[in-house]
PALUM-911505 format. One record per atom (N, C-alpha, C, O, CB): atom name; residue number from 1; residue in three letters; x, y, z. Coordinates in nm, 2 decimals, decimal comma. Glycine has a CB too. Example, Ala and Ser with C-alpha at 12.3 -4.5 7.8 and 13.67 -1.06 7.14 Angstrom:
2
+-------+-----+--------+--------+--------+--------+
| atome | num | residu |   east |  north |     up |
+-------+-----+--------+--------+--------+--------+
|     N |   1 |    ALA |   1,32 |  -0,57 |   0,78 |
|    CA |   1 |    ALA |   1,23 |  -0,45 |   0,78 |
|     C |   1 |    ALA |   1,32 |  -0,33 |   0,78 |
|     O |   1 |    ALA |   1,42 |  -0,33 |   0,85 |
|    CB |   1 |    ALA |   1,13 |  -0,45 |   0,90 |
|     N |   2 |    SER |   1,28 |  -0,22 |   0,71 |
|    CA |   2 |    SER |   1,37 |  -0,11 |   0,71 |
|     C |   2 |    SER |   1,29 |   0,00 |   0,79 |
|     O |   2 |    SER |   1,34 |   0,11 |   0,80 |
|    CB |   2 |    SER |   1,41 |  -0,06 |   0,57 |
+-------+-----+--------+--------+--------+--------+
//
This chain:
73
+-------+-----+--------+--------+--------+--------+
| atome | num | residu |   east |  north |     up |
+-------+-----+--------+--------+--------+--------+
|     N |   1 |    MET |  -2,06 |  -2,28 |   0,23 |
|    CA |   1 |    MET |  -2,09 |  -2,22 |   0,28 |
|     C |   1 |    MET |  -2,08 |  -2,11 |   0,19 |
|     O |   1 |    MET |  -1,96 |  -2,08 |   0,16 |
|    CB |   1 |    MET |  -2,05 |  -2,24 |   0,38 |
|     N |   2 |    VAL |  -2,21 |  -2,02 |   0,13 |
|    CA |   2 |    VAL |  -2,14 |  -1,94 |   0,09 |
|     C |   2 |    VAL |  -2,34 |  -1,83 |   0,10 |
|     O |   2 |    VAL |  -2,45 |  -1,86 |   0,07 |
|    CB |   2 |    VAL |  -2,03 |  -2,00 |  -0,08 |
|     N |   3 |    PRO |  -2,27 |  -1,72 |   0,15 |
|    CA |   3 |    PRO |  -2,33 |  -1,61 |   0,19 |
|     C |   3 |    PRO |  -2,40 |  -1,56 |   0,11 |
|     O |   3 |    PRO |  -2,38 |  -1,55 |  -0,01 |
|    CB |   3 |    PRO |  -2,26 |  -1,53 |   0,24 |
|     N |   4 |    ASP |  -2,55 |  -1,49 |   0,23 |
|    CA |   4 |    ASP |  -2,62 |  -1,44 |   0,08 |
|     C |   4 |    ASP |  -2,54 |  -1,26 |   0,10 |
|     O |   4 |    ASP |  -2,49 |  -1,20 |   0,01 |
|    CB |   4 |    ASP |  -2,86 |  -1,44 |   0,08 |
|     N |   5 |    SER |  -2,57 |  -1,21 |   0,25 |
|    CA |   5 |    SER |  -2,46 |  -1,13 |   0,22 |
|     C |   5 |    SER |  -2,32 |  -1,12 |   0,33 |
|     O |   5 |    SER |  -2,27 |  -1,22 |   0,37 |
|    CB |   5 |    SER |  -2,53 |  -1,00 |   0,21 |
|     N |   6 |    LEU |  -2,28 |  -0,98 |   0,36 |
|    CA |   6 |    LEU |  -2,15 |  -0,94 |   0,41 |
|     C |   6 |    LEU |  -2,19 |  -0,82 |   0,47 |
|     O |   6 |    LEU |  -2,18 |  -0,72 |   0,40 |
|    CB |   6 |    LEU |  -2,04 |  -0,93 |   0,30 |
|     N |   7 |    LEU |  -2,23 |  -0,81 |   0,61 |
|    CA |   7 |    LEU |  -2,21 |  -0,68 |   0,70 |
|     C |   7 |    LEU |  -2,05 |  -0,64 |   0,69 |
|     O |   7 |    LEU |  -1,95 |  -0,70 |   0,72 |
|    CB |   7 |    LEU |  -2,25 |  -0,71 |   0,89 |
|     N |   8 |    VAL |  -2,08 |  -0,49 |   0,63 |
|    CA |   8 |    VAL |  -1,91 |  -0,41 |   0,72 |
|     C |   8 |    VAL |  -2,03 |  -0,32 |   0,77 |
|     O |   8 |    VAL |  -2,14 |  -0,28 |   0,75 |
|    CB |   8 |    VAL |  -1,73 |  -0,30 |   0,61 |
|     N |   9 |    VAL |  -1,91 |  -0,31 |   0,86 |
|    CA |   9 |    VAL |  -1,99 |  -0,20 |   0,98 |
|     C |   9 |    VAL |  -1,83 |  -0,09 |   0,93 |
|     O |   9 |    VAL |  -1,71 |  -0,10 |   0,90 |
|    CB |   9 |    VAL |  -2,01 |  -0,29 |   1,24 |
|     N |  10 |    VAL |  -1,91 |  -0,01 |   0,94 |
|    CA |  10 |    VAL |  -1,82 |   0,12 |   0,89 |
|     C |  10 |    VAL |  -1,85 |   0,29 |   0,99 |
|     O |  10 |    VAL |  -1,95 |   0,33 |   1,05 |
|    CB |  10 |    VAL |  -1,87 |   0,14 |   0,71 |
|     N |  11 |    GLY |  -1,78 |   0,32 |   0,99 |
|    CA |  11 |    GLY |  -1,76 |   0,47 |   1,06 |
|     C |  11 |    GLY |  -1,72 |   0,59 |   1,00 |
|     O |  11 |    GLY |  -1,72 |   0,58 |   0,88 |
|    CB |  11 |    GLY |  -1,65 |   0,47 |   1,16 |
|     N |  12 |    ARG |  -1,69 |   0,72 |   1,03 |
|    CA |  12 |    ARG |  -1,68 |   0,75 |   0,92 |
|     C |  12 |    ARG |  -1,53 |   0,82 |   0,91 |
|     O |  12 |    ARG |  -1,48 |   0,93 |   0,88 |
|    CB |  12 |    ARG |  -1,81 |   0,82 |   0,87 |
|     N |  13 |    GLU |  -1,51 |   0,74 |   0,95 |
|    CA |  13 |    GLU |  -1,35 |   0,70 |   0,93 |
|     C |  13 |    GLU |  -1,27 |   0,73 |   0,81 |
|     O |  13 |    GLU |  -1,32 |   0,84 |   0,80 |
|    CB |  13 |    GLU |  -1,33 |   0,56 |   0,92 |
|     N |  14 |    ALA |  -1,17 |   0,72 |   0,69 |
|    CA |  14 |    ALA |  -1,12 |   0,73 |   0,55 |
|     C |  14 |    ALA |  -1,10 |   0,57 |   0,59 |
|     O |  14 |    ALA |  -1,18 |   0,57 |   0,69 |
|    CB |  14 |    ALA |  -0,98 |   0,85 |   0,49 |
|     N |  15 |    GLU |  -1,05 |   0,42 |   0,60 |
|    CA |  15 |    GLU |  -1,09 |   0,29 |   0,59 |
|     C |  15 |    GLU |  -1,20 |   0,24 |   0,65 |
|     O |  15 |    GLU |  -1,23 |   0,12 |   0,66 |
|    CB |  15 |    GLU |  -1,00 |   0,23 |   0,64 |
|     N |  16 |    SER |  -1,29 |   0,34 |   0,69 |
|    CA |  16 |    SER |  -1,41 |   0,26 |   0,61 |
|     C |  16 |    SER |  -1,43 |   0,26 |   0,44 |
|     O |  16 |    SER |  -1,48 |   0,16 |   0,38 |
|    CB |  16 |    SER |  -1,55 |   0,32 |   0,66 |
|     N |  17 |    GLN |  -1,41 |   0,32 |   0,41 |
|    CA |  17 |    GLN |  -1,37 |   0,25 |   0,25 |
|     C |  17 |    GLN |  -1,28 |   0,15 |   0,20 |
|     O |  17 |    GLN |  -1,32 |   0,07 |   0,11 |
|    CB |  17 |    GLN |  -1,32 |   0,33 |   0,17 |
|     N |  18 |    LEU |  -1,20 |   0,15 |   0,23 |
|    CA |  18 |    LEU |  -1,11 |   0,00 |   0,25 |
|     C |  18 |    LEU |  -1,23 |  -0,08 |   0,22 |
|     O |  18 |    LEU |  -1,27 |  -0,12 |   0,11 |
|    CB |  18 |    LEU |  -1,02 |  -0,05 |   0,41 |
|     N |  19 |    ALA |  -1,30 |  -0,11 |   0,41 |
|    CA |  19 |    ALA |  -1,32 |  -0,20 |   0,39 |
|     C |  19 |    ALA |  -1,50 |  -0,26 |   0,28 |
|     O |  19 |    ALA |  -1,58 |  -0,36 |   0,28 |
|    CB |  19 |    ALA |  -1,29 |  -0,22 |   0,52 |
|     N |  20 |    LEU |  -1,49 |  -0,17 |   0,23 |
|    CA |  20 |    LEU |  -1,59 |  -0,17 |   0,18 |
|     C |  20 |    LEU |  -1,56 |  -0,20 |   0,05 |
|     O |  20 |    LEU |  -1,64 |  -0,25 |  -0,02 |
|    CB |  20 |    LEU |  -1,65 |  -0,07 |   0,20 |
|     N |  21 |    ARG |  -1,42 |  -0,16 |  -0,01 |
|    CA |  21 |    ARG |  -1,43 |  -0,21 |  -0,09 |
|     C |  21 |    ARG |  -1,32 |  -0,32 |  -0,10 |
|     O |  21 |    ARG |  -1,26 |  -0,35 |  -0,21 |
|    CB |  21 |    ARG |  -1,45 |  -0,11 |  -0,17 |
|     N |  22 |    LYS |  -1,29 |  -0,40 |   0,05 |
|    CA |  22 |    LYS |  -1,26 |  -0,51 |   0,03 |
|     C |  22 |    LYS |  -1,37 |  -0,60 |   0,05 |
|     O |  22 |    LYS |  -1,33 |  -0,72 |   0,03 |
|    CB |  22 |    LYS |  -1,16 |  -0,53 |   0,10 |
|     N |  23 |    ALA |  -1,50 |  -0,59 |   0,07 |
|    CA |  23 |    ALA |  -1,63 |  -0,67 |   0,08 |
|     C |  23 |    ALA |  -1,65 |  -0,67 |  -0,06 |
|     O |  23 |    ALA |  -1,60 |  -0,76 |  -0,13 |
|    CB |  23 |    ALA |  -1,75 |  -0,62 |   0,18 |
|     N |  24 |    LEU |  -1,72 |  -0,58 |  -0,12 |
|    CA |  24 |    LEU |  -1,74 |  -0,58 |  -0,27 |
|     C |  24 |    LEU |  -1,67 |  -0,74 |  -0,32 |
|     O |  24 |    LEU |  -1,73 |  -0,84 |  -0,35 |
|    CB |  24 |    LEU |  -1,66 |  -0,43 |  -0,35 |
|     N |  25 |    MET |  -1,46 |  -0,69 |  -0,31 |
|    CA |  25 |    MET |  -1,41 |  -0,81 |  -0,40 |
|     C |  25 |    MET |  -1,48 |  -0,93 |  -0,33 |
|     O |  25 |    MET |  -1,49 |  -1,02 |  -0,41 |
|    CB |  25 |    MET |  -1,23 |  -0,83 |  -0,41 |
|     N |  26 |    LEU |  -1,53 |  -0,95 |  -0,20 |
|    CA |  26 |    LEU |  -1,58 |  -1,09 |  -0,14 |
|     C |  26 |    LEU |  -1,68 |  -1,09 |  -0,23 |
|     O |  26 |    LEU |  -1,67 |  -1,19 |  -0,30 |
|    CB |  26 |    LEU |  -1,62 |  -1,10 |   0,03 |
|     N |  27 |    ALA |  -1,77 |  -1,02 |  -0,25 |
|    CA |  27 |    ALA |  -1,88 |  -1,00 |  -0,25 |
|     C |  27 |    ALA |  -2,00 |  -1,02 |  -0,41 |
|     O |  27 |    ALA |  -2,11 |  -1,06 |  -0,42 |
|    CB |  27 |    ALA |  -1,85 |  -0,88 |  -0,20 |
|     N |  28 |    ARG |  -1,85 |  -0,97 |  -0,52 |
|    CA |  28 |    ARG |  -1,82 |  -1,04 |  -0,72 |
|     C |  28 |    ARG |  -1,77 |  -1,17 |  -0,66 |
|     O |  28 |    ARG |  -1,81 |  -1,25 |  -0,75 |
|    CB |  28 |    ARG |  -1,65 |  -0,94 |  -0,85 |
|     N |  29 |    HIS |  -1,73 |  -1,22 |  -0,59 |
|    CA |  29 |    HIS |  -1,70 |  -1,35 |  -0,59 |
|     C |  29 |    HIS |  -1,80 |  -1,43 |  -0,54 |
|     O |  29 |    HIS |  -1,84 |  -1,50 |  -0,63 |
|    CB |  29 |    HIS |  -1,60 |  -1,38 |  -0,52 |
|     N |  30 |    THR |  -1,87 |  -1,46 |  -0,43 |
|    CA |  30 |    THR |  -1,95 |  -1,50 |  -0,36 |
|     C |  30 |    THR |  -2,11 |  -1,44 |  -0,47 |
|     O |  30 |    THR |  -2,22 |  -1,50 |  -0,47 |
|    CB |  30 |    THR |  -1,91 |  -1,44 |  -0,19 |
|     N |  31 |    GLY |  -2,08 |  -1,36 |  -0,51 |
|    CA |  31 |    GLY |  -2,26 |  -1,34 |  -0,61 |
|     C |  31 |    GLY |  -2,35 |  -1,27 |  -0,40 |
|     O |  31 |    GLY |  -2,45 |  -1,32 |  -0,37 |
|    CB |  31 |    GLY |  -2,38 |  -1,62 |  -0,71 |
|     N |  32 |    ALA |  -2,31 |  -1,20 |  -0,34 |
|    CA |  32 |    ALA |  -2,38 |  -1,21 |  -0,22 |
|     C |  32 |    ALA |  -2,39 |  -1,02 |  -0,22 |
|     O |  32 |    ALA |  -2,31 |  -0,96 |  -0,28 |
|    CB |  32 |    ALA |  -2,26 |  -1,31 |  -0,07 |
|     N |  33 |    ARG |  -2,47 |  -0,96 |  -0,17 |
|    CA |  33 |    ARG |  -2,54 |  -0,80 |  -0,19 |
|     C |  33 |    ARG |  -2,43 |  -0,77 |  -0,02 |
|     O |  33 |    ARG |  -2,40 |  -0,85 |   0,06 |
|    CB |  33 |    ARG |  -2,81 |  -0,79 |  -0,16 |
|     N |  34 |    VAL |  -2,40 |  -0,68 |  -0,02 |
|    CA |  34 |    VAL |  -2,34 |  -0,62 |   0,10 |
|     C |  34 |    VAL |  -2,37 |  -0,46 |   0,19 |
|     O |  34 |    VAL |  -2,34 |  -0,34 |   0,17 |
|    CB |  34 |    VAL |  -2,22 |  -0,61 |   0,04 |
|     N |  35 |    GLU |  -2,44 |  -0,53 |   0,28 |
|    CA |  35 |    GLU |  -2,48 |  -0,39 |   0,41 |
|     C |  35 |    GLU |  -2,40 |  -0,32 |   0,45 |
|     O |  35 |    GLU |  -2,28 |  -0,35 |   0,44 |
|    CB |  35 |    GLU |  -2,52 |  -0,41 |   0,55 |
|     N |  36 |    LEU |  -2,44 |  -0,22 |   0,51 |
|    CA |  36 |    LEU |  -2,35 |  -0,14 |   0,59 |
|     C |  36 |    LEU |  -2,40 |  -0,06 |   0,68 |
|     O |  36 |    LEU |  -2,50 |   0,02 |   0,65 |
|    CB |  36 |    LEU |  -2,26 |  -0,06 |   0,51 |
|     N |  37 |    LEU |  -2,35 |  -0,08 |   0,77 |
|    CA |  37 |    LEU |  -2,37 |  -0,02 |   0,89 |
|     C |  37 |    LEU |  -2,29 |   0,08 |   0,97 |
|     O |  37 |    LEU |  -2,17 |   0,06 |   0,96 |
|    CB |  37 |    LEU |  -2,39 |  -0,11 |   0,95 |
|     N |  38 |    LEU |  -2,34 |   0,17 |   1,04 |
|    CA |  38 |    LEU |  -2,27 |   0,34 |   1,01 |
|     C |  38 |    LEU |  -2,28 |   0,30 |   1,18 |
|     O |  38 |    LEU |  -2,39 |   0,28 |   1,23 |
|    CB |  38 |    LEU |  -2,40 |   0,52 |   0,91 |
|     N |  39 |    CYS |  -2,20 |   0,29 |   1,23 |
|    CA |  39 |    CYS |  -2,15 |   0,26 |   1,38 |
|     C |  39 |    CYS |  -2,12 |   0,32 |   1,46 |
|     O |  39 |    CYS |  -2,01 |   0,27 |   1,50 |
|    CB |  39 |    CYS |  -2,07 |   0,21 |   1,40 |
|     N |  40 |    GLU |  -2,16 |   0,44 |   1,55 |
|    CA |  40 |    GLU |  -2,14 |   0,54 |   1,61 |
|     C |  40 |    GLU |  -2,09 |   0,57 |   1,77 |
|     O |  40 |    GLU |  -2,15 |   0,52 |   1,88 |
|    CB |  40 |    GLU |  -2,23 |   0,59 |   1,59 |
|     N |  41 |    PRO |  -2,03 |   0,63 |   1,77 |
|    CA |  41 |    PRO |  -2,02 |   0,61 |   1,93 |
|     C |  41 |    PRO |  -2,09 |   0,67 |   2,09 |
|     O |  41 |    PRO |  -2,05 |   0,66 |   2,21 |
|    CB |  41 |    PRO |  -1,90 |   0,63 |   1,93 |
|     N |  42 |    GLU |  -2,24 |   0,75 |   2,00 |
|    CA |  42 |    GLU |  -2,27 |   0,80 |   2,06 |
|     C |  42 |    GLU |  -2,43 |   0,74 |   2,02 |
|     O |  42 |    GLU |  -2,44 |   0,66 |   1,92 |
|    CB |  42 |    GLU |  -2,21 |   0,93 |   2,06 |
|     N |  43 |    PRO |  -2,56 |   0,78 |   2,10 |
|    CA |  43 |    PRO |  -2,64 |   0,70 |   2,05 |
|     C |  43 |    PRO |  -2,76 |   0,77 |   1,92 |
|     O |  43 |    PRO |  -2,79 |   0,89 |   1,89 |
|    CB |  43 |    PRO |  -2,70 |   0,65 |   2,19 |
|     N |  44 |    VAL |  -2,79 |   0,68 |   1,88 |
|    CA |  44 |    VAL |  -2,87 |   0,77 |   1,74 |
|     C |  44 |    VAL |  -2,98 |   0,86 |   1,78 |
|     O |  44 |    VAL |  -3,06 |   0,82 |   1,86 |
|    CB |  44 |    VAL |  -2,96 |   0,67 |   1,61 |
|     N |  45 |    THR |  -2,98 |   0,98 |   1,73 |
|    CA |  45 |    THR |  -3,10 |   1,05 |   1,73 |
|     C |  45 |    THR |  -3,14 |   1,10 |   1,62 |
|     O |  45 |    THR |  -3,06 |   1,11 |   1,52 |
|    CB |  45 |    THR |  -3,10 |   1,14 |   1,80 |
|     N |  46 |    ALA |  -3,36 |   1,14 |   1,60 |
|    CA |  46 |    ALA |  -3,37 |   1,19 |   1,52 |
|     C |  46 |    ALA |  -3,33 |   1,34 |   1,44 |
|     O |  46 |    ALA |  -3,38 |   1,39 |   1,34 |
|    CB |  46 |    ALA |  -3,46 |   1,17 |   1,54 |
|     N |  47 |    ALA |  -3,20 |   1,38 |   1,54 |
|    CA |  47 |    ALA |  -3,16 |   1,44 |   1,47 |
|     C |  47 |    ALA |  -3,05 |   1,44 |   1,37 |
|     O |  47 |    ALA |  -3,05 |   1,50 |   1,26 |
|    CB |  47 |    ALA |  -3,15 |   1,50 |   1,53 |
|     N |  48 |    SER |  -2,93 |   1,31 |   1,43 |
|    CA |  48 |    SER |  -2,86 |   1,23 |   1,42 |
|     C |  48 |    SER |  -2,85 |   1,13 |   1,26 |
|     O |  48 |    SER |  -2,75 |   1,11 |   1,18 |
|    CB |  48 |    SER |  -2,89 |   1,17 |   1,53 |
|     N |  49 |    ARG |  -3,00 |   1,09 |   1,25 |
|    CA |  49 |    ARG |  -3,05 |   1,04 |   1,15 |
|     C |  49 |    ARG |  -3,02 |   1,06 |   1,02 |
|     O |  49 |    ARG |  -2,97 |   0,98 |   0,93 |
|    CB |  49 |    ARG |  -3,15 |   1,06 |   1,16 |
|     N |  50 |    GLY |  -3,05 |   1,16 |   1,03 |
|    CA |  50 |    GLY |  -2,99 |   1,24 |   0,88 |
|     C |  50 |    GLY |  -2,86 |   1,23 |   0,86 |
|     O |  50 |    GLY |  -2,83 |   1,21 |   0,74 |
|    CB |  50 |    GLY |  -3,01 |   1,39 |   0,87 |
|     N |  51 |    SER |  -2,77 |   1,24 |   0,92 |
|    CA |  51 |    SER |  -2,63 |   1,26 |   0,92 |
|     C |  51 |    SER |  -2,61 |   1,11 |   0,88 |
|     O |  51 |    SER |  -2,55 |   1,08 |   0,78 |
|    CB |  51 |    SER |  -2,57 |   1,32 |   1,06 |
|     N |  52 |    ALA |  -2,64 |   1,04 |   0,95 |
|    CA |  52 |    ALA |  -2,55 |   0,94 |   1,00 |
|     C |  52 |    ALA |  -2,68 |   0,87 |   0,78 |
|     O |  52 |    ALA |  -2,65 |   0,77 |   0,72 |
|    CB |  52 |    ALA |  -2,58 |   0,86 |   1,25 |
|     N |  53 |    CYS |  -2,74 |   0,92 |   0,77 |
|    CA |  53 |    CYS |  -2,83 |   0,81 |   0,63 |
|     C |  53 |    CYS |  -2,69 |   0,88 |   0,51 |
|     O |  53 |    CYS |  -2,59 |   0,81 |   0,47 |
|    CB |  53 |    CYS |  -3,08 |   0,87 |   0,55 |
|     N |  54 |    ARG |  -2,72 |   1,04 |   0,49 |
|    CA |  54 |    ARG |  -2,58 |   1,12 |   0,41 |
|     C |  54 |    ARG |  -2,49 |   1,03 |   0,43 |
|     O |  54 |    ARG |  -2,53 |   0,95 |   0,34 |
|    CB |  54 |    ARG |  -2,51 |   1,28 |   0,46 |
|     N |  55 |    ILE |  -2,41 |   0,97 |   0,49 |
|    CA |  55 |    ILE |  -2,26 |   0,96 |   0,54 |
|     C |  55 |    ILE |  -2,29 |   0,79 |   0,44 |
|     O |  55 |    ILE |  -2,23 |   0,77 |   0,34 |
|    CB |  55 |    ILE |  -2,21 |   0,98 |   0,77 |
|     N |  56 |    LEU |  -2,37 |   0,72 |   0,47 |
|    CA |  56 |    LEU |  -2,38 |   0,59 |   0,44 |
|     C |  56 |    LEU |  -2,41 |   0,57 |   0,27 |
|     O |  56 |    LEU |  -2,39 |   0,46 |   0,21 |
|    CB |  56 |    LEU |  -2,48 |   0,52 |   0,55 |
|     N |  57 |    GLU |  -2,48 |   0,69 |   0,21 |
|    CA |  57 |    GLU |  -2,52 |   0,73 |   0,10 |
|     C |  57 |    GLU |  -2,42 |   0,78 |   0,04 |
|     O |  57 |    GLU |  -2,44 |   0,80 |  -0,07 |
|    CB |  57 |    GLU |  -2,60 |   0,81 |   0,11 |
|     N |  58 |    ALA |  -2,28 |   0,81 |   0,10 |
|    CA |  58 |    ALA |  -2,17 |   0,89 |   0,05 |
|     C |  58 |    ALA |  -2,10 |   0,84 |   0,01 |
|     O |  58 |    ALA |  -2,03 |   0,85 |  -0,09 |
|    CB |  58 |    ALA |  -2,12 |   0,97 |   0,11 |
|     N |  59 |    LEU |  -2,09 |   0,72 |   0,13 |
|    CA |  59 |    LEU |  -1,99 |   0,57 |   0,14 |
|     C |  59 |    LEU |  -2,01 |   0,50 |  -0,03 |
|     O |  59 |    LEU |  -1,93 |   0,47 |  -0,12 |
|    CB |  59 |    LEU |  -2,08 |   0,42 |   0,29 |
|     N |  60 |    ARG |  -2,15 |   0,51 |  -0,02 |
|    CA |  60 |    ARG |  -2,20 |   0,36 |  -0,09 |
|     C |  60 |    ARG |  -2,25 |   0,44 |  -0,24 |
|     O |  60 |    ARG |  -2,28 |   0,35 |  -0,31 |
|    CB |  60 |    ARG |  -2,37 |   0,26 |   0,03 |
|     N |  61 |    GLY |  -2,27 |   0,60 |  -0,35 |
|    CA |  61 |    GLY |  -2,14 |   0,67 |  -0,40 |
|     C |  61 |    GLY |  -2,07 |   0,69 |  -0,46 |
|     O |  61 |    GLY |  -2,06 |   0,73 |  -0,57 |
|    CB |  61 |    GLY |  -2,08 |   0,69 |  -0,38 |
|     N |  62 |    SER |  -1,94 |   0,63 |  -0,31 |
|    CA |  62 |    SER |  -1,84 |   0,68 |  -0,37 |
|     C |  62 |    SER |  -1,72 |   0,54 |  -0,43 |
|     O |  62 |    SER |  -1,60 |   0,54 |  -0,44 |
|    CB |  62 |    SER |  -1,78 |   0,79 |  -0,25 |
|     N |  63 |    ILE |  -1,81 |   0,45 |  -0,45 |
|    CA |  63 |    ILE |  -1,70 |   0,33 |  -0,55 |
|     C |  63 |    ILE |  -1,81 |   0,25 |  -0,65 |
|     O |  63 |    ILE |  -1,93 |   0,23 |  -0,61 |
|    CB |  63 |    ILE |  -1,60 |   0,19 |  -0,43 |
|     N |  64 |    ALA |  -1,76 |   0,22 |  -0,75 |
|    CA |  64 |    ALA |  -1,87 |   0,16 |  -0,85 |
|     C |  64 |    ALA |  -1,88 |   0,01 |  -0,84 |
|     O |  64 |    ALA |  -1,80 |  -0,08 |  -0,84 |
|    CB |  64 |    ALA |  -1,83 |   0,19 |  -1,00 |
|     N |  65 |    ALA |  -2,02 |   0,02 |  -0,82 |
|    CA |  65 |    ALA |  -1,99 |  -0,12 |  -0,79 |
|     C |  65 |    ALA |  -2,16 |  -0,18 |  -0,82 |
|     O |  65 |    ALA |  -2,25 |  -0,23 |  -0,75 |
|    CB |  65 |    ALA |  -1,93 |  -0,14 |  -0,61 |
|     N |  66 |    ASP |  -2,16 |  -0,15 |  -0,97 |
|    CA |  66 |    ASP |  -2,30 |  -0,16 |  -1,07 |
|     C |  66 |    ASP |  -2,38 |  -0,26 |  -1,01 |
|     O |  66 |    ASP |  -2,50 |  -0,26 |  -0,97 |
|    CB |  66 |    ASP |  -2,28 |  -0,21 |  -1,26 |
|     N |  67 |    ASP |  -2,23 |  -0,40 |  -0,99 |
|    CA |  67 |    ASP |  -2,29 |  -0,60 |  -1,08 |
|     C |  67 |    ASP |  -2,30 |  -0,57 |  -0,88 |
|     O |  67 |    ASP |  -2,34 |  -0,68 |  -0,89 |
|    CB |  67 |    ASP |  -2,11 |  -0,79 |  -1,21 |
|     N |  68 |    VAL |  -2,30 |  -0,54 |  -0,79 |
|    CA |  68 |    VAL |  -2,36 |  -0,56 |  -0,66 |
|     C |  68 |    VAL |  -2,43 |  -0,52 |  -0,54 |
|     O |  68 |    VAL |  -2,39 |  -0,44 |  -0,46 |
|    CB |  68 |    VAL |  -2,32 |  -0,58 |  -0,64 |
|     N |  69 |    THR |  -2,57 |  -0,61 |  -0,52 |
|    CA |  69 |    THR |  -2,63 |  -0,52 |  -0,49 |
|     C |  69 |    THR |  -2,55 |  -0,41 |  -0,34 |
|     O |  69 |    THR |  -2,47 |  -0,48 |  -0,27 |
|    CB |  69 |    THR |  -2,76 |  -0,58 |  -0,47 |
|     N |  70 |    ILE |  -2,57 |  -0,28 |  -0,30 |
|    CA |  70 |    ILE |  -2,56 |  -0,25 |  -0,13 |
|     C |  70 |    ILE |  -2,65 |  -0,11 |  -0,07 |
|     O |  70 |    ILE |  -2,68 |   0,00 |  -0,10 |
|    CB |  70 |    ILE |  -2,38 |  -0,21 |  -0,08 |
|     N |  71 |    GLU |  -2,67 |  -0,24 |   0,06 |
|    CA |  71 |    GLU |  -2,79 |  -0,15 |   0,13 |
|     C |  71 |    GLU |  -2,76 |  -0,09 |   0,26 |
|     O |  71 |    GLU |  -2,65 |  -0,13 |   0,30 |
|    CB |  71 |    GLU |  -2,92 |  -0,23 |   0,16 |
|     N |  72 |    THR |  -2,79 |  -0,04 |   0,29 |
|    CA |  72 |    THR |  -2,77 |   0,08 |   0,38 |
|     C |  72 |    THR |  -2,85 |   0,03 |   0,50 |
|     O |  72 |    THR |  -2,94 |  -0,05 |   0,47 |
|    CB |  72 |    THR |  -2,82 |   0,23 |   0,33 |
|     N |  73 |    HIS |  -2,81 |   0,09 |   0,67 |
|    CA |  73 |    HIS |  -2,92 |  -0,01 |   0,72 |
|     C |  73 |    HIS |  -2,84 |   0,13 |   0,83 |
|     O |  73 |    HIS |  -2,87 |   0,15 |   0,95 |
|    CB |  73 |    HIS |  -2,93 |  -0,24 |   0,74 |
+-------+-----+--------+--------+--------+--------+
//
């Protein structure tokens, strides 16, 4: 069974980019899309939502992946 999508739970740590790179390798082999989910220790508020979106977009933009769909949540 081949997955349609791969969920990558990321944080503010540098290791998140490594997790994304590994997911991209799998996505390229399976044709799956990658979904990034930011996990934070504090509840998301209206004020922190913008910061979370910027972190996800920065991570998404930090890697060349024109051949894989990457969604952020």
